[in-house]
PAKEPA-976232 format. One record per residue (C-alpha): residue number from 0; x, y, z. Coordinates in nm, 2 decimals. Layout:
// residues N
<NUM,<X,Y,Z>>
...
This chain:
// residues 336
<0,<-1.26,-2.67,2.93>>
<1,<-1.47,-2.85,2.65>>
<2,<-1.23,-2.72,2.44>>
<3,<-0.94,-2.92,2.61>>
<4,<-1.08,-3.24,2.72>>
<5,<-1.21,-3.27,2.35>>
<6,<-0.88,-3.24,2.18>>
<7,<-0.69,-3.40,2.44>>
<8,<-0.90,-3.69,2.34>>
<9,<-0.93,-3.63,1.92>>
<10,<-0.55,-3.63,1.98>>
<11,<-0.51,-3.95,2.19>>
<12,<-0.76,-4.14,1.92>>
<13,<-0.54,-4.01,1.64>>
<14,<-0.22,-4.07,1.79>>
<15,<-0.35,-4.48,1.85>>
<16,<-0.43,-4.49,1.49>>
<17,<-0.12,-4.37,1.38>>
<18,<0.08,-4.64,1.59>>
<19,<-0.13,-4.93,1.49>>
<20,<-0.02,-4.81,1.14>>
<21,<0.34,-4.79,1.24>>
<22,<0.38,-4.43,1.16>>
<23,<0.49,-4.33,1.52>>
<24,<0.60,-4.54,1.81>>
<25,<0.48,-4.28,2.11>>
<26,<0.20,-4.08,2.15>>
<27,<0.42,-3.79,2.23>>
<28,<0.54,-3.79,1.86>>
<29,<0.21,-3.65,1.77>>
<30,<0.24,-3.27,1.61>>
<31,<0.08,-3.05,1.36>>
<32,<0.37,-3.18,1.11>>
<33,<0.27,-3.55,1.20>>
<34,<-0.09,-3.50,1.13>>
<35,<-0.05,-3.34,0.79>>
<36,<0.20,-3.60,0.65>>
<37,<-0.02,-3.94,0.75>>
<38,<-0.37,-3.77,0.78>>
<39,<-0.46,-3.95,0.45>>
<40,<-0.36,-4.27,0.59>>
<41,<-0.58,-4.23,0.91>>
<42,<-0.88,-4.17,0.71>>
<43,<-0.81,-4.40,0.46>>
<44,<-0.81,-4.68,0.70>>
<45,<-1.11,-4.54,0.85>>
<46,<-1.33,-4.56,0.52>>
<47,<-1.22,-4.92,0.51>>
<48,<-1.33,-4.96,0.82>>
<49,<-1.68,-4.81,0.77>>
<50,<-1.66,-4.54,0.98>>
<51,<-1.91,-4.23,0.97>>
<52,<-1.73,-3.94,0.74>>
<53,<-1.44,-4.06,0.73>>
<54,<-1.52,-4.08,0.31>>
<55,<-1.64,-3.75,0.34>>
<56,<-1.32,-3.58,0.52>>
<57,<-1.06,-3.77,0.26>>
<58,<-1.25,-3.60,-0.01>>
<59,<-1.18,-3.24,0.08>>
<60,<-0.81,-3.36,0.13>>
<61,<-0.85,-3.48,-0.20>>
<62,<-1.05,-3.16,-0.30>>
<63,<-0.81,-2.92,-0.16>>
<64,<-0.52,-3.12,-0.36>>
<65,<-0.71,-3.09,-0.70>>
<66,<-0.73,-2.71,-0.64>>
<67,<-0.43,-2.66,-0.56>>
<68,<-0.26,-2.88,-0.85>>
<69,<-0.52,-2.67,-1.11>>
<70,<-0.38,-2.36,-0.95>>
<71,<-0.03,-2.40,-1.01>>
<72,<-0.10,-2.58,-1.36>>
<73,<-0.03,-2.97,-1.24>>
<74,<-0.31,-3.11,-1.37>>
<75,<-0.23,-3.35,-1.75>>
<76,<-0.29,-3.18,-2.01>>
<77,<-0.59,-3.42,-2.13>>
<78,<-0.80,-3.31,-1.80>>
<79,<-0.78,-2.98,-1.82>>
<80,<-1.00,-2.97,-2.10>>
<81,<-1.23,-3.01,-1.88>>
<82,<-1.18,-2.69,-1.72>>
<83,<-1.22,-2.32,-1.80>>
<84,<-0.91,-2.12,-1.67>>
<85,<-0.76,-2.36,-1.43>>
<86,<-0.65,-2.12,-1.16>>
<87,<-0.99,-2.01,-1.14>>
<88,<-1.14,-2.31,-1.10>>
<89,<-0.84,-2.39,-0.83>>
<90,<-0.98,-2.03,-0.67>>
<91,<-1.35,-2.14,-0.67>>
<92,<-1.28,-2.52,-0.49>>
<93,<-1.07,-2.27,-0.25>>
<94,<-1.35,-2.06,-0.13>>
<95,<-1.55,-2.40,-0.14>>
<96,<-1.36,-2.55,0.13>>
<97,<-1.34,-2.26,0.32>>
<98,<-1.72,-2.28,0.42>>
<99,<-1.62,-2.58,0.59>>
<100,<-1.67,-2.53,1.01>>
<101,<-1.40,-2.60,1.23>>
<102,<-1.37,-2.65,1.58>>
<103,<-1.35,-2.93,1.87>>
<104,<-1.66,-3.09,1.75>>
<105,<-1.58,-3.12,1.41>>
<106,<-1.37,-3.37,1.20>>
<107,<-1.01,-3.39,1.28>>
<108,<-0.80,-3.19,1.01>>
<109,<-1.10,-2.98,0.93>>
<110,<-0.93,-2.70,1.07>>
<111,<-0.60,-2.78,0.84>>
<112,<-0.79,-2.82,0.49>>
<113,<-0.98,-2.45,0.58>>
<114,<-0.64,-2.26,0.68>>
<115,<-0.47,-2.44,0.35>>
<116,<-0.76,-2.32,0.15>>
<117,<-0.75,-1.94,0.27>>
<118,<-0.35,-1.94,0.23>>
<119,<-0.39,-2.04,-0.16>>
<120,<-0.69,-1.78,-0.19>>
<121,<-0.46,-1.53,-0.05>>
<122,<-0.20,-1.62,-0.22>>
<123,<-0.37,-1.60,-0.56>>
<124,<-0.50,-1.26,-0.49>>
<125,<-0.16,-1.18,-0.44>>
<126,<-0.04,-1.29,-0.74>>
<127,<-0.39,-1.22,-0.94>>
<128,<-0.39,-1.57,-1.07>>
<129,<-0.75,-1.68,-1.11>>
<130,<-0.90,-1.37,-0.94>>
<131,<-0.83,-0.98,-0.95>>
<132,<-0.53,-0.89,-0.80>>
<133,<-0.55,-0.67,-0.46>>
<134,<-0.38,-0.66,-0.16>>
<135,<-0.60,-0.60,0.06>>
<136,<-0.80,-0.91,-0.05>>
<137,<-0.47,-1.10,0.00>>
<138,<-0.40,-0.99,0.36>>
<139,<-0.78,-1.05,0.42>>
<140,<-0.70,-1.45,0.33>>
<141,<-0.34,-1.44,0.47>>
<142,<-0.50,-1.33,0.81>>
<143,<-0.75,-1.60,0.83>>
<144,<-0.49,-1.90,0.72>>
<145,<-0.25,-1.73,1.02>>
<146,<-0.56,-1.72,1.27>>
<147,<-0.40,-1.47,1.50>>
<148,<-0.05,-1.62,1.52>>
<149,<-0.19,-1.96,1.63>>
<150,<0.11,-2.24,1.62>>
<151,<-0.13,-2.48,1.43>>
<152,<-0.23,-2.25,1.15>>
<153,<-0.02,-2.14,0.85>>
<154,<0.32,-2.05,0.89>>
<155,<0.36,-2.01,0.54>>
<156,<0.09,-1.76,0.56>>
<157,<0.22,-1.56,0.86>>
<158,<0.55,-1.56,0.69>>
<159,<0.38,-1.36,0.37>>
<160,<0.23,-1.10,0.60>>
<161,<0.57,-1.02,0.75>>
<162,<0.71,-0.99,0.38>>
<163,<0.39,-0.78,0.27>>
<164,<0.35,-0.56,0.54>>
<165,<0.79,-0.48,0.45>>
<166,<0.67,-0.38,0.07>>
<167,<0.63,0.00,0.02>>
<168,<0.25,-0.05,-0.08>>
<169,<0.16,-0.18,0.28>>
<170,<0.46,-0.08,0.46>>
<171,<0.39,-0.12,0.87>>
<172,<0.70,-0.21,1.08>>
<173,<0.52,-0.31,1.35>>
<174,<0.32,-0.56,1.20>>
<175,<0.61,-0.66,0.97>>
<176,<0.79,-0.74,1.30>>
<177,<0.50,-0.94,1.47>>
<178,<0.43,-1.13,1.18>>
<179,<0.79,-1.29,1.14>>
<180,<0.81,-1.33,1.53>>
<181,<0.48,-1.50,1.51>>
<182,<0.64,-1.73,1.18>>
<183,<0.96,-1.80,1.38>>
<184,<0.88,-1.90,1.72>>
<185,<0.55,-2.11,1.62>>
<186,<0.86,-2.29,1.34>>
<187,<1.04,-2.33,1.72>>
<188,<0.77,-2.46,1.90>>
<189,<0.72,-2.74,1.64>>
<190,<1.04,-2.84,1.58>>
<191,<1.13,-2.77,1.97>>
<192,<1.49,-2.58,1.80>>
<193,<1.55,-2.36,1.48>>
<194,<1.62,-2.59,1.24>>
<195,<1.31,-2.59,1.08>>
<196,<1.24,-2.24,1.05>>
<197,<1.32,-2.12,0.70>>
<198,<1.67,-1.91,0.74>>
<199,<1.50,-1.61,0.56>>
<200,<1.25,-1.57,0.91>>
<201,<1.57,-1.58,1.12>>
<202,<1.75,-1.35,0.93>>
<203,<1.45,-1.08,0.89>>
<204,<1.43,-1.06,1.28>>
<205,<1.81,-1.05,1.33>>
<206,<1.83,-0.75,1.05>>
<207,<1.49,-0.59,1.21>>
<208,<1.67,-0.64,1.55>>
<209,<2.02,-0.47,1.41>>
<210,<1.87,-0.21,1.27>>
<211,<1.57,-0.11,1.53>>
<212,<1.29,-0.14,1.23>>
<213,<0.98,-0.19,1.35>>
<214,<1.13,-0.31,1.70>>
<215,<1.35,-0.12,1.99>>
<216,<1.66,-0.19,1.85>>
<217,<1.83,-0.53,2.06>>
<218,<2.22,-0.59,2.03>>
<219,<2.15,-0.91,2.21>>
<220,<1.85,-1.09,2.00>>
<221,<2.04,-0.93,1.67>>
<222,<2.34,-1.12,1.75>>
<223,<2.14,-1.44,1.82>>
<224,<1.85,-1.43,1.51>>
<225,<2.18,-1.37,1.29>>
<226,<2.44,-1.60,1.46>>
<227,<2.17,-1.82,1.37>>
<228,<2.04,-1.76,1.00>>
<229,<2.45,-1.75,0.93>>
<230,<2.54,-2.08,1.06>>
<231,<2.25,-2.23,0.90>>
<232,<2.41,-2.05,0.54>>
<233,<2.20,-1.69,0.49>>
<234,<2.47,-1.50,0.29>>
<235,<2.27,-1.16,0.38>>
<236,<2.29,-1.25,0.77>>
<237,<2.67,-1.29,0.72>>
<238,<2.70,-1.00,0.61>>
<239,<2.49,-0.82,0.84>>
<240,<2.68,-1.02,1.11>>
<241,<2.99,-0.85,0.99>>
<242,<2.82,-0.53,1.00>>
<243,<2.71,-0.58,1.39>>
<244,<3.06,-0.64,1.46>>
<245,<3.22,-0.36,1.31>>
<246,<2.95,-0.13,1.47>>
<247,<3.04,-0.30,1.78>>
<248,<3.44,-0.26,1.74>>
<249,<3.52,-0.59,1.70>>
<250,<3.72,-0.57,1.45>>
<251,<3.85,-0.90,1.44>>
<252,<3.54,-1.03,1.41>>
<253,<3.39,-0.87,1.18>>
<254,<3.72,-0.84,0.93>>
<255,<3.68,-1.25,0.96>>
<256,<3.31,-1.31,0.89>>
<257,<3.36,-1.05,0.62>>
<258,<3.66,-1.20,0.43>>
<259,<3.48,-1.53,0.41>>
<260,<3.20,-1.40,0.19>>
<261,<3.43,-1.19,-0.04>>
<262,<3.65,-1.50,-0.10>>
<263,<3.33,-1.72,-0.12>>
<264,<3.19,-1.89,-0.47>>
<265,<2.96,-1.65,-0.63>>
<266,<2.68,-1.78,-0.50>>
<267,<2.68,-2.04,-0.19>>
<268,<2.34,-2.01,-0.06>>
<269,<2.12,-2.26,-0.02>>
<270,<1.76,-2.11,-0.15>>
<271,<1.53,-2.04,-0.44>>
<272,<1.69,-1.82,-0.74>>
<273,<1.43,-1.49,-0.73>>
<274,<1.51,-1.13,-0.83>>
<275,<1.46,-1.05,-0.49>>
<276,<1.69,-1.31,-0.36>>
<277,<1.99,-1.25,-0.61>>
<278,<1.94,-0.85,-0.51>>
<279,<2.01,-0.93,-0.13>>
<280,<2.31,-1.14,-0.24>>
<281,<2.47,-0.88,-0.43>>
<282,<2.38,-0.64,-0.13>>
<283,<2.56,-0.88,0.09>>
<284,<2.84,-0.89,-0.12>>
<285,<2.83,-0.51,-0.08>>
<286,<2.89,-0.49,0.21>>
<287,<3.12,-0.75,0.31>>
<288,<3.36,-0.59,0.05>>
<289,<3.32,-0.24,0.21>>
<290,<3.33,-0.35,0.57>>
<291,<3.64,-0.57,0.48>>
<292,<3.79,-0.29,0.29>>
<293,<3.76,-0.02,0.59>>
<294,<3.93,-0.33,0.81>>
<295,<4.24,-0.33,0.54>>
<296,<4.23,0.03,0.49>>
<297,<4.27,0.11,0.87>>
<298,<4.44,-0.19,0.97>>
<299,<4.11,-0.28,1.21>>
<300,<4.17,-0.68,1.35>>
<301,<4.37,-0.73,0.98>>
<302,<4.76,-0.68,0.90>>
<303,<4.69,-0.32,0.66>>
<304,<4.68,-0.38,0.34>>
<305,<4.57,-0.09,0.12>>
<306,<4.61,-0.17,-0.23>>
<307,<4.37,-0.49,-0.14>>
<308,<4.13,-0.23,0.03>>
<309,<4.11,0.00,-0.26>>
<310,<3.97,-0.32,-0.51>>
<311,<3.74,-0.43,-0.26>>
<312,<3.63,-0.09,-0.25>>
<313,<3.55,-0.07,-0.59>>
<314,<3.39,-0.46,-0.64>>
<315,<3.15,-0.29,-0.37>>
<316,<3.07,0.02,-0.56>>
<317,<2.99,-0.29,-0.86>>
<318,<2.77,-0.48,-0.66>>
<319,<2.52,-0.18,-0.49>>
<320,<2.63,0.19,-0.55>>
<321,<2.36,0.32,-0.34>>
<322,<2.44,0.12,-0.03>>
<323,<2.83,0.23,-0.07>>
<324,<2.73,0.59,-0.10>>
<325,<2.54,0.59,0.22>>
<326,<2.82,0.38,0.41>>
<327,<3.04,0.67,0.26>>
<328,<2.82,0.92,0.42>>
<329,<2.87,0.76,0.76>>
<330,<3.21,0.72,0.76>>
<331,<3.23,1.08,0.66>>
<332,<3.01,1.12,1.01>>
<333,<3.23,0.92,1.22>>
<334,<2.85,0.64,1.21>>
<335,<3.09,0.39,1.10>>
């Protein structure tokens, strides 16, 4: 009960201070996102009125920001002369912050600083910038930042773990599903809906439910996640949704969704361009071309058009030969 009562008193105090600063209008608006956004304003006000520890806490925030700027090469060239390797210096700062204690009796916001520092150290070991690359060390620090799926911990770290456990080196689909679920669920807790959860999380969960990867196959959950991600612009989720409809023999829906992808612009997904994203976009277009071609070829849900079907089969092979070879084998064995 001590933890709960102490946390409540801290939350009430911070909420009152934010209301005085006109940052929120009601105590119920206080959440992790709001605290993260306005914590510096609260601490600056406390420094002005001479409260103990406020200057120290503000300094820790500035120290974390400096570490992040050094790591990401965002410090001015003149200032960089004061440092050796900026990434190494940034990692040293993160390691110092990681030593800070946190708990119900510690200063507000200190827990978030530790989580942020742990996430940045995990990122450093994963990328091999500022330290020797180590997936094991990256996982260790990401798990500190993720804090067993705590909604107030680093959702980015929880997501990173989901992706790491999906990769060949550390593949563990049970763990991948667990961490994607935690990241997705914690995002929805903070926003009370799915709008603040990156679509890649939701799409990943949908695909895992669709194929039974790391979790029992669940058509209903797959449909829910894929529909949400598709509505929010995920090209791969839309293609997976077309596959879902085709497998469930809902051919009109499958043809409609697939055709939208086939005849859409080359890249209409609002996301950061990386090689991985581009590969998924190509695979999505291959899926859509093949599935729509199947519908046209067999007259499933659309008017039969074998000429267009043959053209789309060729386009599908151009986008992803390996996937289409797999689909052809599935067709031969009546699995698709």
